[in-house]
N, C-alpha and C positions, 0 to 999 in steps of 0.2 A: 923286815917285820912280817911274820907269818899271819895267817888269817885269824888265829886265836888271839894273838897279841893285839892286832889292829882292832878287832871287834871288842875285846874286853877293855882295852886301855883308851880307846877313842870313841868308837861307835856307841857302846853301851854306857860307858862312864859319862859321856857328854850328851846322851840321848839324841844322837844325830838324826835318827829317823823322824824327829819332829821337823827337821828341815825339808822333808819330802813334801810338806804342804806349801812350801814357798812357790811362787808363780814360776820361777825358773825351772823347778823340778816338775811341776805339773805339766809344763810345756814339753819337757823332755819325755815324760811318760806318754803324752798324747802323740808326740812324734814317733816314738818307738812303736807303739801299737798301730800307727797308721801304715806301717810297712809290712805288717804281719799277713800271713796267708795260711789258710787251713783252720783246723779246729783244735790241734794239740800244741801247747806252748810250754816253754820252760824258761825260767829266769835264772841265769847262772850267776853265782856270787850274790845270792839273795839276802845275805845277812840274816836278820830275824824274820824275814818274810813280808815286811811292810811293803816293799816295792812290788812284790808279786801280787799281793792283795790289791794294790792300787791299779795295776795293769789289768787284773781280772775284772775290775769294775768297768774299766774303759773298753775292754775287748773280751766279752764273754766267750768262754770256751773251756776246754779241759786244761787248766793251768797246773803246773808243778814248779818247784824251785829246787835249786841245788846250792849247797854251801860247802866250803872247804874246811870248816871247823865243826866238829860234831856237836859241840855245846850249842852253837847257834841253830843248827838243824833241829835239835830237840826242842829248843825254845820256840822256833817257828811252828813246829807241829802243835805245840800247846796254844800258841797265840791264834793260829789260823788252821783249825782242825779240818776245814773243808778243802784244803789244798794239800797235795802230796809233796813231801819234801825228801830230797835225797842228800846224802853226804858222800863226798869223795876226798881222799887224801892226795889225789893226783889229777892230772889233766886227761887221763885216759878215761873219758866219761862214758863211752858207749856201753861197756859192761855194767856200769853202775845204774844207768837210767834208760838206756835204749835210745830210740830216735823220736824226734818231734817234728811236726810240720814247720814250726817257726821257733827260733831260739833267740832270746834276748840276753845280752851280756853288757849291762850298762854300768859304767863307772867302776870297772874291775880291772881291765887290762893294764892300766897305768900302775897297778899295785903289784904285779907279778914279775918275777925275775926272768922267767922264760916265756916271753909273750908269744913266740912262734909255736911253742908246745900247746899253749892255751888255745890259740887260733885253730890248730890242727884238731884238738879235742872238740872244739865247738863245731867245726865243719863235719866231723864224724857223726855227730848226733842230729844234724840238720837235714831235713828232707827237702824243704822248699826255700826258706828265707832265714838268714842270720842277720841280726841287727846288733852291732857293737857300737857303744858310745864311749867317748873319752873326752876329757877337757881339751879345748883348743887353746887355752891360756893357762898360765901358771896359777895354781890353786894352793892355798895354805892348808895342806893336808899332810899329816905326818907319814902317811903310808904311800904317798906317790913316789914312784921311782923315776918317772920320766914324763915329759910333755911331748906328745906326738905332733908331727907336722904332716902335711899332705904327702910329702915325699916318703917319710918313714912308714906311714900307713899303706901307701901304694906297694912298698916293698913287702910288707907283712902279708898282703893279700894277693900278691903277684900270682898270676895263673888262674885266677877265679873271676867269675862274672860279678863285678862289684862296682858300686859308685860311692863316692864320698860326698856328703852334704855337710857344709859348715854353717853353724849358727853363730851368733856372737860369742857363745861360751863353749859349745860342744862340737865335736866331729861326730857324725853318724856314718858308719860304714854299713852299707846294705849289700849283702851278698846273696845272689840268687843261685841256688844249687841245681835247679832244673829238675829236682825230684818231684 
């Protein structure tokens, strides 16, 4: 399922962004921003921009978002005109948006077929800290391709300075790039 299909047939149709106000997601956002460093931030896989806006309120700074379906990017620009949004058709993100002090990619990696390509793209735009979250348990979501384990996450980030934090529902992978 590509980004457009997922966003149109699940996220928008079911107004999934309303779930972001649930306590489990509020805690996820608080955890994500607690690891950030610097002043420039980007939310990768931001959908319609709701998550980007929430994190911006929790950690003020120069926030941007990037989505893989142009229709969502355009909607995000209209919904949140004070945030800069980018669109990319691929995981080669550096030419599209440049580098940021901290990069957040929350609840996206389990949706993509080529997860290592996504990780490489994320690391290419990260100056200081990359935060990736993914469910640590099976979730009823039509777009999920896999459930990660500590072992599979370690393999994905092998060779980098990272730690994995497990909450009851999410894994947080925090990568320090030393930039």
